[in-house]
Structures are given as structure tokens and as C-alpha cells.
C-alpha positions as protocol buffer text, in pm:
chain_id: "A"
residue {
  index: 1
  type: MET
  ca { x: -36 y: 22 z: 11 }
}
residue {
  index: 2
  type: LYS
  ca { x: 304 y: 219 z: 103 }
}
residue {
  index: 3
  type: LYS
  ca { x: 491 y: 178 z: -284 }
}
residue {
  index: 4
  type: PHE
  ca { x: 97 y: 267 z: -415 }
}
residue {
  index: 5
  type: LEU
  ca { x: 45 y: 583 z: -235 }
}
residue {
  index: 6
  type: VAL
  ca { x: 406 y: 708 z: -317 }
}
residue {
  index: 7
  type: ILE
  ca { x: 313 y: 612 z: -686 }
}
residue {
  index: 8
  type: LEU
  ca { x: 5 y: 770 z: -667 }
}
residue {
  index: 9
  type: ALA
  ca { x: 176 y: 1123 z: -483 }
}
residue {
  index: 10
  type: VAL
  ca { x: 415 y: 1101 z: -757 }
}
residue {
  index: 11
  type: SER
  ca { x: 149 y: 1100 z: -1040 }
}
residue {
  index: 12
  type: VAL
  ca { x: -45 y: 1399 z: -917 }
}
residue {
  index: 13
  type: LEU
  ca { x: 260 y: 1617 z: -840 }
}
residue {
  index: 14
  type: SER
  ca { x: 328 y: 1589 z: -1210 }
}
residue {
  index: 15
  type: CYS
  ca { x: 23 y: 1650 z: -1325 }
}
residue {
  index: 16
  type: GLY
  ca { x: -9 y: 1991 z: -1129 }
}
residue {
  index: 17
  type: LEU
  ca { x: 350 y: 2071 z: -1198 }
}
residue {
  index: 18
  type: ALA
  ca { x: 208 y: 2027 z: -1606 }
}
residue {
  index: 19
  type: GLY
  ca { x: -76 y: 2237 z: -1531 }
}
residue {
  index: 20
  type: SER
  ca { x: -171 y: 2347 z: -1878 }
}
residue {
  index: 21
  type: ALA
  ca { x: 160 y: 2378 z: -2032 }
}
residue {
  index: 22
  type: MET
  ca { x: 137 y: 2218 z: -2418 }
}
residue {
  index: 23
  type: ALA
  ca { x: 224 y: 2284 z: -2752 }
}
residue {
  index: 24
  type: LEU
  ca { x: 72 y: 2513 z: -2938 }
}
residue {
  index: 25
  type: SER
  ca { x: -12 y: 2492 z: -3315 }
}
residue {
  index: 26
  type: PHE
  ca { x: -63 y: 2804 z: -3523 }
}
residue {
  index: 27
  type: GLY
  ca { x: -247 y: 2845 z: -3851 }
}
residue {
  index: 28
  type: ASP
  ca { x: -286 y: 3032 z: -4088 }
}
residue {
  index: 29
  type: SER
  ca { x: -438 y: 3369 z: -4067 }
}
residue {
  index: 30
  type: SER
  ca { x: -820 y: 3406 z: -4235 }
}
residue {
  index: 31
  type: ASP
  ca { x: -785 y: 3806 z: -4141 }
}
residue {
  index: 32
  type: GLY
  ca { x: -445 y: 3924 z: -4223 }
}
residue {
  index: 33
  type: LYS
  ca { x: -114 y: 3922 z: -4136 }
}
residue {
  index: 34
  type: SER
  ca { x: 44 y: 3635 z: -3897 }
}
residue {
  index: 35
  type: LEU
  ca { x: 144 y: 3703 z: -3569 }
}
residue {
  index: 36
  type: GLN
  ca { x: 542 y: 3697 z: -3684 }
}
residue {
  index: 37
  type: GLN
  ca { x: 443 y: 4019 z: -3919 }
}
residue {
  index: 38
  type: VAL
  ca { x: 304 y: 4188 z: -3612 }
}
residue {
  index: 39
  type: PHE
  ca { x: 564 y: 4153 z: -3417 }
}
residue {
  index: 40
  type: ASN
  ca { x: 786 y: 4238 z: -3736 }
}
residue {
  index: 41
  type: GLU
  ca { x: 594 y: 4588 z: -3798 }
}
residue {
  index: 42
  type: PHE
  ca { x: 650 y: 4686 z: -3415 }
}
residue {
  index: 43
  type: THR
  ca { x: 1019 y: 4625 z: -3426 }
}
residue {
  index: 44
  type: VAL
  ca { x: 1238 y: 4898 z: -3521 }
}
residue {
  index: 45
  type: GLY
  ca { x: 1526 y: 4807 z: -3749 }
}
residue {
  index: 46
  type: GLY
  ca { x: 1481 y: 4497 z: -3863 }
}
residue {
  index: 47
  type: ASN
  ca { x: 1327 y: 4189 z: -3790 }
}
residue {
  index: 48
  type: SER
  ca { x: 1224 y: 4048 z: -3430 }
}
residue {
  index: 49
  type: SER
  ca { x: 1447 y: 3837 z: -3267 }
}
residue {
  index: 50
  type: VAL
  ca { x: 1138 y: 3667 z: -3121 }
}
residue {
  index: 51
  type: ASN
  ca { x: 1042 y: 3364 z: -3287 }
}
residue {
  index: 52
  type: THR
  ca { x: 668 y: 3346 z: -3203 }
}
residue {
  index: 53
  type: LEU
  ca { x: 589 y: 2967 z: -3331 }
}
residue {
  index: 54
  type: LYS
  ca { x: 898 y: 2880 z: -3112 }
}
residue {
  index: 55
  type: ASP
  ca { x: 940 y: 3171 z: -2886 }
}
residue {
  index: 56
  type: TYR
  ca { x: 647 y: 3118 z: -2630 }
}
residue {
  index: 57
  type: LEU
  ca { x: 649 y: 3012 z: -2290 }
}
residue {
  index: 58
  type: GLU
  ca { x: 570 y: 2692 z: -2151 }
}
residue {
  index: 59
  type: TYR
  ca { x: 428 y: 2835 z: -1819 }
}
residue {
  index: 60
  type: ASP
  ca { x: 186 y: 3112 z: -1888 }
}
residue {
  index: 61
  type: GLU
  ca { x: -130 y: 3086 z: -1711 }
}
residue {
  index: 62
  type: PHE
  ca { x: -103 y: 3208 z: -1347 }
}
residue {
  index: 63
  type: TRP
  ca { x: 102 y: 3569 z: -1295 }
}
residue {
  index: 64
  type: LYS
  ca { x: 224 y: 3782 z: -1027 }
}
residue {
  index: 65
  type: GLN
  ca { x: 387 y: 4140 z: -1009 }
}
residue {
  index: 66
  type: THR
  ca { x: 718 y: 4229 z: -943 }
}
residue {
  index: 67
  type: ALA
  ca { x: 825 y: 4419 z: -635 }
}
residue {
  index: 68
  type: SER
  ca { x: 727 y: 4776 z: -840 }
}
residue {
  index: 69
  type: MET
  ca { x: 364 y: 4632 z: -746 }
}
residue {
  index: 70
  type: GLN
  ca { x: 250 y: 4827 z: -1057 }
}
residue {
  index: 71
  type: SER
  ca { x: 178 y: 4685 z: -1365 }
}
residue {
  index: 72
  type: ALA
  ca { x: 114 y: 4898 z: -1715 }
}
residue {
  index: 73
  type: VAL
  ca { x: -69 y: 4718 z: -2019 }
}
residue {
  index: 74
  type: THR
  ca { x: -19 y: 4864 z: -2372 }
}
residue {
  index: 75
  type: MET
  ca { x: -280 y: 4726 z: -2656 }
}
residue {
  index: 76
  type: VAL
  ca { x: -77 y: 4670 z: -2949 }
}
residue {
  index: 77
  type: VAL
  ca { x: -276 y: 4553 z: -3226 }
}
residue {
  index: 78
  type: GLU
  ca { x: -654 y: 4389 z: -3267 }
}
residue {
  index: 79
  type: ILE
  ca { x: -718 y: 4227 z: -3605 }
}
residue {
  index: 80
  type: ALA
  ca { x: -1042 y: 4041 z: -3555 }
}
residue {
  index: 81
  type: GLY
  ca { x: -1446 y: 4068 z: -3632 }
}
residue {
  index: 82
  type: PHE
  ca { x: -1425 y: 4128 z: -3266 }
}
residue {
  index: 83
  type: LYS
  ca { x: -1225 y: 4419 z: -3252 }
}
residue {
  index: 84
  type: ASP
  ca { x: -1544 y: 4620 z: -3126 }
}
residue {
  index: 85
  type: THR
  ca { x: -1663 y: 4367 z: -2855 }
}
residue {
  index: 86
  type: ASN
  ca { x: -1396 y: 4250 z: -2734 }
}
residue {
  index: 87
  type: VAL
  ca { x: -1309 y: 4297 z: -2349 }
}
residue {
  index: 88
  type: PHE
  ca { x: -937 y: 4150 z: -2183 }
}
residue {
  index: 89
  type: GLY
  ca { x: -858 y: 4204 z: -1820 }
}
residue {
  index: 90
  type: ILE
  ca { x: -710 y: 3985 z: -1545 }
}
residue {
  index: 91
  type: TYR
  ca { x: -897 y: 3758 z: -1308 }
}
residue {
  index: 92
  type: ASP
  ca { x: -837 y: 3590 z: -944 }
}
residue {
  index: 93
  type: ALA
  ca { x: -614 y: 3301 z: -953 }
}
residue {
  index: 94
  type: ALA
  ca { x: -830 y: 3124 z: -724 }
}
residue {
  index: 95
  type: ASN
  ca { x: -1178 y: 3245 z: -833 }
}
residue {
  index: 96
  type: SER
  ca { x: -1201 y: 3314 z: -1181 }
}
residue {
  index: 97
  type: ASN
  ca { x: -1526 y: 3458 z: -1149 }
}
residue {
  index: 98
  type: ASN
  ca { x: -1340 y: 3788 z: -957 }
}
residue {
  index: 99
  type: ARG
  ca { x: -1316 y: 3930 z: -1276 }
}
residue {
  index: 100
  type: VAL
  ca { x: -1183 y: 4295 z: -1349 }
}
residue {
  index: 101
  type: GLU
  ca { x: -1185 y: 4480 z: -1668 }
}
residue {
  index: 102
  type: LEU
  ca { x: -865 y: 4690 z: -1827 }
}
residue {
  index: 103
  type: PHE
  ca { x: -998 y: 4730 z: -2165 }
}
residue {
  index: 104
  type: SER
  ca { x: -1342 y: 4766 z: -2316 }
}
residue {
  index: 105
  type: GLY
  ca { x: -1448 y: 4682 z: -2662 }
}
residue {
  index: 106
  type: ILE
  ca { x: -1444 y: 5040 z: -2752 }
}
residue {
  index: 107
  type: ALA
  ca { x: -1050 y: 5054 z: -2645 }
}
residue {
  index: 108
  type: SER
  ca { x: -795 y: 5057 z: -2948 }
}
residue {
  index: 109
  type: PRO
  ca { x: -403 y: 5110 z: -2947 }
}
residue {
  index: 110
  type: GLY
  ca { x: -312 y: 5465 z: -2884 }
}
residue {
  index: 111
  type: ILE
  ca { x: -331 y: 5650 z: -2532 }
}
residue {
  index: 112
  type: ALA
  ca { x: -627 y: 5864 z: -2625 }
}
residue {
  index: 113
  type: ASN
  ca { x: -809 y: 5594 z: -2741 }
}
residue {
  index: 114
  type: GLY
  ca { x: -812 y: 5380 z: -2394 }
}
residue {
  index: 115
  type: GLY
  ca { x: -496 y: 5157 z: -2513 }
}
residue {
  index: 116
  type: MET
  ca { x: -314 y: 5169 z: -2187 }
}
residue {
  index: 117
  type: ALA
  ca { x: -419 y: 5069 z: -1804 }
}
residue {
  index: 118
  type: VAL
  ca { x: -236 y: 5055 z: -1536 }
}
residue {
  index: 119
  type: PHE
  ca { x: -319 y: 4784 z: -1220 }
}
residue {
  index: 120
  type: THR
  ca { x: -189 y: 4735 z: -851 }
}
residue {
  index: 121
  type: ILE
  ca { x: -298 y: 4395 z: -664 }
}
residue {
  index: 122
  type: LEU
  ca { x: -220 y: 4427 z: -333 }
}
residue {
  index: 123
  type: ASP
  ca { x: -170 y: 4093 z: -127 }
}
residue {
  index: 124
  type: ASN
  ca { x: -487 y: 4129 z: 35 }
}
residue {
  index: 125
  type: GLY
  ca { x: -647 y: 4090 z: -240 }
}
residue {
  index: 126
  type: ASP
  ca { x: -777 y: 4449 z: -324 }
}
residue {
  index: 127
  type: VAL
  ca { x: -684 y: 4561 z: -653 }
}
residue {
  index: 128
  type: TYR
  ca { x: -643 y: 4914 z: -823 }
}
residue {
  index: 129
  type: VAL
  ca { x: -731 y: 5000 z: -1220 }
}
residue {
  index: 130
  type: ASN
  ca { x: -543 y: 5313 z: -1322 }
}
residue {
  index: 131
  type: TYR
  ca { x: -513 y: 5393 z: -991 }
}
residue {
  index: 132
  type: GLN
  ca { x: -879 y: 5421 z: -839 }
}
residue {
  index: 133
  type: LYS
  ca { x: -993 y: 5074 z: -627 }
}
residue {
  index: 134
  type: VAL
  ca { x: -1191 y: 4875 z: -783 }
}
residue {
  index: 135
  type: ALA
  ca { x: -1510 y: 4674 z: -675 }
}
residue {
  index: 136
  type: THR
  ca { x: -1368 y: 4348 z: -702 }
}
residue {
  index: 137
  type: THR
  ca { x: -1160 y: 4149 z: -453 }
}
residue {
  index: 138
  type: PHE
  ca { x: -906 y: 3897 z: -505 }
}
residue {
  index: 139
  type: SER
  ca { x: -822 y: 3656 z: -269 }
}
residue {
  index: 140
  type: GLY
  ca { x: -459 y: 3751 z: -323 }
}
residue {
  index: 141
  type: ALA
  ca { x: -188 y: 3883 z: -518 }
}
residue {
  index: 142
  type: MET
  ca { x: -156 y: 3603 z: -787 }
}
residue {
  index: 143
  type: PHE
  ca { x: -373 y: 3639 z: -1103 }
}
residue {
  index: 144
  type: GLY
  ca { x: -396 y: 3545 z: -1456 }
}
residue {
  index: 145
  type: PHE
  ca { x: -541 y: 3712 z: -1780 }
}
residue {
  index: 146
  type: TYR
  ca { x: -904 y: 3690 z: -1950 }
}
residue {
  index: 147
  type: LEU
  ca { x: -1037 y: 3773 z: -2299 }
}
residue {
  index: 148
  type: ASP
  ca { x: -1372 y: 3786 z: -2360 }
}
residue {
  index: 149
  type: SER
  ca { x: -1540 y: 3771 z: -2694 }
}
residue {
  index: 150
  type: SER
  ca { x: -1889 y: 3600 z: -2615 }
}
residue {
  index: 151
  type: ALA
  ca { x: -2067 y: 3932 z: -2744 }
}
residue {
  index: 152
  type: ARG
  ca { x: -2094 y: 3802 z: -3063 }
}
residue {
  index: 153
  type: ASN
  ca { x: -2185 y: 3433 z: -3222 }
}
residue {
  index: 154
  type: GLY
  ca { x: -1868 y: 3235 z: -3229 }
}
residue {
  index: 155
  type: GLY
  ca { x: -1643 y: 3361 z: -2952 }
}
residue {
  index: 156
  type: GLY
  ca { x: -1622 y: 3306 z: -2598 }
}
residue {
  index: 157
  type: LEU
  ca { x: -1504 y: 3372 z: -2272 }
}
residue {
  index: 158
  type: PHE
  ca { x: -1091 y: 3266 z: -2247 }
}
residue {
  index: 159
  type: PHE
  ca { x: -855 y: 3246 z: -2002 }
}
residue {
  index: 160
  type: SER
  ca { x: -455 y: 3190 z: -1943 }
}
residue {
  index: 161
  type: ASP
  ca { x: -529 y: 2902 z: -1759 }
}
residue {
  index: 162
  type: THR
  ca { x: -637 y: 2650 z: -2026 }
}
residue {
  index: 163
  type: SER
  ca { x: -798 y: 2418 z: -1798 }
}
residue {
  index: 164
  type: LEU
  ca { x: -1069 y: 2673 z: -1709 }
}
residue {
  index: 165
  type: ASN
  ca { x: -1199 y: 2719 z: -2089 }
}
residue {
  index: 166
  type: GLN
  ca { x: -1472 y: 2502 z: -2195 }
}
residue {
  index: 167
  type: ASP
  ca { x: -1332 y: 2403 z: -2560 }
}
residue {
  index: 168
  type: GLY
  ca { x: -1004 y: 2315 z: -2418 }
}
residue {
  index: 169
  type: PHE
  ca { x: -791 y: 2474 z: -2626 }
}
residue {
  index: 170
  type: ASP
  ca { x: -522 y: 2702 z: -2544 }
}
residue {
  index: 171
  type: HIS
  ca { x: -632 y: 3057 z: -2628 }
}
residue {
  index: 172
  type: MET
  ca { x: -311 y: 3264 z: -2514 }
}
residue {
  index: 173
  type: ALA
  ca { x: 67 y: 3275 z: -2624 }
}
residue {
  index: 174
  type: ALA
  ca { x: 293 y: 3480 z: -2379 }
}
residue {
  index: 175
  type: TYR
  ca { x: 643 y: 3603 z: -2514 }
}
residue {
  index: 176
  type: GLN
  ca { x: 926 y: 3749 z: -2313 }
}
residue {
  index: 177
  type: GLY
  ca { x: 1147 y: 4035 z: -2354 }
}
residue {
  index: 178
  type: LEU
  ca { x: 1488 y: 3937 z: -2452 }
}
residue {
  index: 179
  type: ASP
  ca { x: 1673 y: 4302 z: -2377 }
}
residue {
  index: 180
  type: LYS
  ca { x: 1797 y: 4324 z: -2744 }
}
residue {
  index: 181
  type: ASP
  ca { x: 1473 y: 4499 z: -2909 }
}
residue {
  index: 182
  type: MET
  ca { x: 1376 y: 4791 z: -2985 }
}
residue {
  index: 183
  type: VAL
  ca { x: 980 y: 4819 z: -3009 }
}
residue {
  index: 184
  type: ARG
  ca { x: 745 y: 5062 z: -3091 }
}
residue {
  index: 185
  type: LEU
  ca { x: 399 y: 4992 z: -3005 }
}
residue {
  index: 186
  type: ASN
  ca { x: 203 y: 5306 z: -3114 }
}
residue {
  index: 187
  type: SER
  ca { x: 180 y: 5629 z: -3237 }
}
residue {
  index: 188
  type: ASN
  ca { x: 282 y: 5773 z: -2886 }
}
residue {
  index: 189
  type: ALA
  ca { x: 571 y: 5605 z: -2857 }
}
residue {
  index: 190
  type: PRO
  ca { x: 966 y: 5762 z: -2951 }
}
residue {
  index: 191
  type: ALA
  ca { x: 1053 y: 5738 z: -3278 }
}
residue {
  index: 192
  type: ASN
  ca { x: 1337 y: 5510 z: -3266 }
}
residue {
  index: 193
  type: GLY
  ca { x: 1164 y: 5288 z: -3017 }
}
residue {
  index: 194
  type: LEU
  ca { x: 1193 y: 5169 z: -2624 }
}
residue {
  index: 195
  type: LEU
  ca { x: 1414 y: 4867 z: -2550 }
}
residue {
  index: 196
  type: TRP
  ca { x: 1155 y: 4539 z: -2511 }
}
residue {
  index: 197
  type: THR
  ca { x: 1293 y: 4438 z: -2162 }
}
residue {
  index: 198
  type: SER
  ca { x: 1336 y: 4098 z: -1995 }
}
residue {
  index: 199
  type: ASN
  ca { x: 1069 y: 4196 z: -1711 }
}
residue {
  index: 200
  type: GLU
  ca { x: 796 y: 4245 z: -1999 }
}
residue {
  index: 201
  type: TYR
  ca { x: 537 y: 4005 z: -2220 }
}
residue {
  index: 202
  type: ILE
  ca { x: 356 y: 4003 z: -2525 }
}
residue {
  index: 203
  type: LEU
  ca { x: 5 y: 3853 z: -2472 }
}
residue {
  index: 204
  type: ALA
  ca { x: -116 y: 3734 z: -2789 }
}
residue {
  index: 205
  type: TRP
  ca { x: -445 y: 3581 z: -2798 }
}
residue {
  index: 206
  type: GLU
  ca { x: -698 y: 3373 z: -3066 }
}
residue {
  index: 207
  type: ASP
  ca { x: -1036 y: 3467 z: -2944 }
}
residue {
  index: 208
  type: LEU
  ca { x: -1276 y: 3199 z: -3160 }
}
residue {
  index: 209
  type: TYR
  ca { x: -1405 y: 2899 z: -2989 }
}
residue {
  index: 210
  type: GLY
  ca { x: -1242 y: 2621 z: -3052 }
}
residue {
  index: 211
  type: GLY
  ca { x: -911 y: 2793 z: -3184 }
}
residue {
  index: 212
  type: GLY
  ca { x: -1054 y: 2896 z: -3521 }
}
residue {
  index: 213
  type: ASP
  ca { x: -788 y: 2963 z: -3720 }
}
residue {
  index: 214
  type: SER
  ca { x: -524 y: 2958 z: -3465 }
}
residue {
  index: 215
  type: ASP
  ca { x: -298 y: 3303 z: -3536 }
}
residue {
  index: 216
  type: TYR
  ca { x: -317 y: 3424 z: -3215 }
}
residue {
  index: 217
  type: GLN
  ca { x: -297 y: 3832 z: -3351 }
}
residue {
  index: 218
  type: ASP
  ca { x: -670 y: 3867 z: -3250 }
}
residue {
  index: 219
  type: PHE
  ca { x: -560 y: 4066 z: -2979 }
}
residue {
  index: 220
  type: VAL
  ca { x: -193 y: 4147 z: -2868 }
}
residue {
  index: 221
  type: ALA
  ca { x: -133 y: 4367 z: -2587 }
}
residue {
  index: 222
  type: MET
  ca { x: 239 y: 4398 z: -2348 }
}
residue {
  index: 223
  type: VAL
  ca { x: 289 y: 4385 z: -2022 }
}
residue {
  index: 224
  type: GLU
  ca { x: 522 y: 4555 z: -1785 }
}
residue {
  index: 225
  type: SER
  ca { x: 657 y: 4451 z: -1428 }
}
residue {
  index: 226
  type: VAL
  ca { x: 462 y: 4090 z: -1407 }
}
residue {
  index: 227
  type: ASP
  ca { x: 631 y: 3759 z: -1380 }
}
residue {
  index: 228
  type: PRO
  ca { x: 507 y: 3412 z: -1466 }
}
residue {
  index: 229
  type: ALA
  ca { x: 391 y: 3229 z: -1137 }
}
residue {
  index: 230
  type: VAL
  ca { x: 492 y: 2876 z: -1137 }
}
residue {
  index: 231
  type: PRO
  ca { x: 374 y: 2627 z: -848 }
}
residue {
  index: 232
  type: GLU
  ca { x: 611 y: 2681 z: -520 }
}
residue {
  index: 233
  type: PRO
  ca { x: 726 y: 2343 z: -481 }
}
residue {
  index: 234
  type: SER
  ca { x: 583 y: 2388 z: -97 }
}
residue {
  index: 235
  type: THR
  ca { x: 239 y: 2451 z: -261 }
}
residue {
  index: 236
  type: VAL
  ca { x: 284 y: 2101 z: -462 }
}
residue {
  index: 237
  type: LEU
  ca { x: 436 y: 1939 z: -127 }
}
residue {
  index: 238
  type: LEU
  ca { x: 70 y: 2062 z: 42 }
}
residue {
  index: 239
  type: LEU
  ca { x: -116 y: 1893 z: -262 }
}
residue {
  index: 240
  type: GLY
  ca { x: 90 y: 1554 z: -232 }
}
residue {
  index: 241
  type: ALA
  ca { x: 50 y: 1531 z: 108 }
}
residue {
  index: 242
  type: GLY
  ca { x: -356 y: 1591 z: 84 }
}
residue {
  index: 243
  type: VAL
  ca { x: -403 y: 1320 z: -182 }
}
residue {
  index: 244
  type: LEU
  ca { x: -205 y: 1099 z: 86 }
}
residue {
  index: 245
  type: GLY
  ca { x: -431 y: 1200 z: 353 }
}
residue {
  index: 246
  type: MET
  ca { x: -759 y: 1129 z: 187 }
}
residue {
  index: 247
  type: VAL
  ca { x: -617 y: 801 z: 19 }
}
residue {
  index: 248
  type: ALA
  ca { x: -491 y: 699 z: 343 }
}
residue {
  index: 249
  type: PHE
  ca { x: -836 y: 899 z: 565 }
}
residue {
  index: 250
  type: GLY
  ca { x: -1033 y: 663 z: 331 }
}
residue {
  index: 251
  type: ARG
  ca { x: -837 y: 333 z: 363 }
}
residue {
  index: 252
  type: LYS
  ca { x: -907 y: 361 z: 713 }
}
residue {
  index: 253
  type: TYR
  ca { x: -1287 y: 400 z: 703 }
}
residue {
  index: 254
  type: VAL
  ca { x: -1346 y: 103 z: 500 }
}
residue {
  index: 255
  type: LYS
  ca { x: -1157 y: -66 z: 717 }
}
residue {
  index: 256
  type: LYS
  ca { x: -1377 y: 21 z: 987 }
}
């Protein structure tokens, strides 16, 4: 029985660490340029050093803010039939019903067009958007991103945590800056661009249920001062201990 419990715990831990990590499958865009073309266009002085087909993050379901505790999100491009209705925001990693909108459907790239937002999540779960406290409170500081394109037929509510998506499809690809490319994300940026640093990430979304054409350029935004939140070893160990406890309790109960 001990051997069985150990094998069971290891299996559960492995599944927990795997999360929603999976290889993405990219398709040809049915409504314009490819994601790689989008990256090449906002890169100043040449093509992007990032290969969009290969350089996406393996783990991108949960996130946390860095020490600055203030993250800016900049809309880069929206190439989709849903562009006038797509809603983008953050959600509580412990409860996906707790969502905070950052961009509404009427927003478009550029500060004047509502294409930039700043958010802060305190350790107690208080959330601030553009320096104003919102009504929604998170369970803690860990969060995920969501895109809601359900206002029109064919869309849906999609999360960075693939396990929450009803279609089982990974709708978000995340890319980390390499500290080498100068990028110009909108007309408000300097003509020679700004360095895309390693604490800045591009989030690229597919907004159709079931994956659509899998072009991942329907909604593209950059977020800064965040890092992916890979499960801590202590959390994983607690998960394994909980499973062992439940199995042991069940065995004791049956004997009784």
C-alpha cells in the first residue's frame, strides 16, 4: 500500500506541475497578417528577435507582479471581427468569477484611445485600475489574464489557464522580452522605439471558440512588471500530502 501511495502522489505532483503547459499549434490567418508579421512591424530597425512559433512561454497560466507592484498594459493591435466587443482583463487565480476589466470593446491602440491601463494587486487582494480601487477583491496577489469575445456568435470567455476554457483550447501565447529589440507599440512611443526588456511580456490571443484559425493575433498586448507564477514546491508538496491523507483516511474508513 505504501508503494501505491508514493506512486499516486508522484503522479498527482507531476500533473500539478504540468499545469496547462502544451505545445501550441499555429495556423494561417484568415483575416490579415501573421503574428510574426505583427512582431516584425512593431520592431524598429529590422525583424523581431522573437520567433513566434517557437519562443512562447511554456507556463503562462498564472502571474504575479514584481516588486514595483504596478503593472502597465499596452494594447498593441487588434485584428479580429470581435475587435469592437472584445473585453480584456485580469482574474483572481483562486476564483475566475472575480474578474477586473482593463480594456473594453471600444478601446484601441494608443493612450488617447483607451489602449493603456495600469493595475495594482495588493497582497490582501485589493485591486486598483488606473489608480482607482475597484469593487472586485481578489483572494490574493496571484492572477491570470482573460479575453471575453462572447458578445458575438463564435466567441467565448477564455482564460490564460487553459483548464478553465470550455473548449479545452489554449487561447493565449506569451512571449518574454530578450533585452535586445527596440519596439514601437503605438504612435505615442518614441520614433526610435523603446527596449523590450525581460520584465515585459507580449500576450497574443486567439478569440474564436475551438481555436478558429489559430493565428493568435486577434488581440495583442504588452504587460510590464509581471512574472509567470510557477507553482511553489511547498504548494506542490502540500497537494501531494493532501492526496496521501485522503487515500489513507479512505483506507482507514473502509477497515472500520
